[in-house]
C-alpha positions in Angstrom: -9.4 -1.6 3.9 -7.0 -1.3 6.8 -3.2 -1.2 6.7 -0.8 -1.6 9.5 2.6 0.2 9.2 5.5 -0.6 11.5 8.6 1.5 12.3 10.9 -0.9 10.4 9.5 0.1 7.0 7.0 -2.8 6.5 3.2 -2.8 6.2 0.3 -5.1 5.5 -3.4 -5.1 5.1 -6.5 -6.5 3.5 -9.2 -5.1 1.2 -11.9 -6.4 -1.1 -11.4 -5.9 -4.9 -13.7 -6.3 -7.8 -12.6 -7.7 -11.2 -15.0 -8.8 -13.9 -17.9 -8.7 -11.5 -16.2 -11.0 -9.0 -15.5 -9.7 -5.5 -12.7 -11.2 -3.6 -10.5 -10.4 -0.6 -6.9 -9.3 -1.3 -3.9 -9.3 1.0 -1.4 -6.5 0.6 2.1 -6.7 1.8 5.0 -4.3 1.2 7.7 -1.9 2.3 8.0 1.8 2.5 10.6 4.5 3.0 10.1 8.1 3.9 12.7 10.9 3.7 13.0 13.8 6.2 10.9 15.9 3.8 8.0 13.5 4.2 8.3 12.2 0.6 8.9 8.5 0.0 8.2 5.3 -1.9 5.8 2.5 -1.1 6.3 -0.9 -2.7 3.2 -3.0 -2.7 2.4 -6.7 -3.6 -1.2 -7.8 -3.8 -2.0 -11.5 -3.2 -5.2 -13.5 -3.3 -6.2 -17.1 -2.5 -4.9 -19.7 -0.2 -2.0 -20.3 -0.6 -1.3 -16.7 -1.5 -1.1 -16.1 -5.3 0.5 -12.9 -6.4 -1.8 -10.7 -8.5 0.3 -7.6 -9.0 3.3 -5.6 -7.9 3.3 -1.8 -7.8 5.5 1.1 -6.7 3.9 4.3 -5.4 5.2 7.8 -4.9 4.0 8.9 -1.4 3.7 12.2 0.5 2.9 12.3 4.3 0.8 15.3 5.2 -1.0 16.7 8.3 1.8 15.6 10.7 1.9 12.2 9.1 -1.8 11.5 9.8 -2.4 11.2 6.1 -0.7 9.7 3.0 -1.3 10.8 -0.5 0.0 8.6 -3.3 0.2 7.9 -7.0 1.3 4.8 -8.8 4.7 5.1 -10.5 4.7 1.5 -12.0 2.7 -1.7 -11.9 3.2 -5.2 -13.1 1.0 -8.3 -13.1 2.5 -11.8 -13.1 0.3 -12.8 -16.1 1.6 -9.9 -18.1 5.1 -11.6 -18.4 6.8 -8.7 -16.7 5.2 -6.1 -18.9 4.4 -2.9 -17.1 0.7 -2.0 -17.0 -0.4 1.6 -17.6 -2.3 2.4 -14.4 -3.6 5.7 -13.3 -4.3 5.2 -9.6 -4.2 7.5 -6.7 -4.7 6.8 -3.0 -5.4 8.8 0.1 -5.2 7.2 3.5 -6.0 8.5 6.9 -4.4 7.4 10.2 -7.1 6.0 12.5 -5.2 6.2 15.8 -2.9 9.3 15.5 -2.1 9.3 19.2 -1.2 5.6 19.4 2.6 6.2 19.1 2.5 8.8 21.8 0.8 6.4 24.2 3.4 3.7 23.6 6.3 6.0 24.5 4.9 6.8 28.0 
């Protein structure tokens, strides 16, 4: 999976997911905020199909580490449209690594 983050607090990406033995592509779109102490929140919506059909909505607690080259995260809450607004009890963590850590420095030159 690959995510692209912009400096305005938005991100998007794609991944493949497996549910009940069926593998399908997912589109992920969301927003993020990070405080000066490198702690923040990521709000994520997962979509599938064409037109896009929302599968789930989640809020993550995130921490940027290694000079913002890595994000570590854990789910705070998750809801699925078919669950009639009922929160799901997930235990999910995520670690992401920045692929091009010098890209911002090159754009500033």
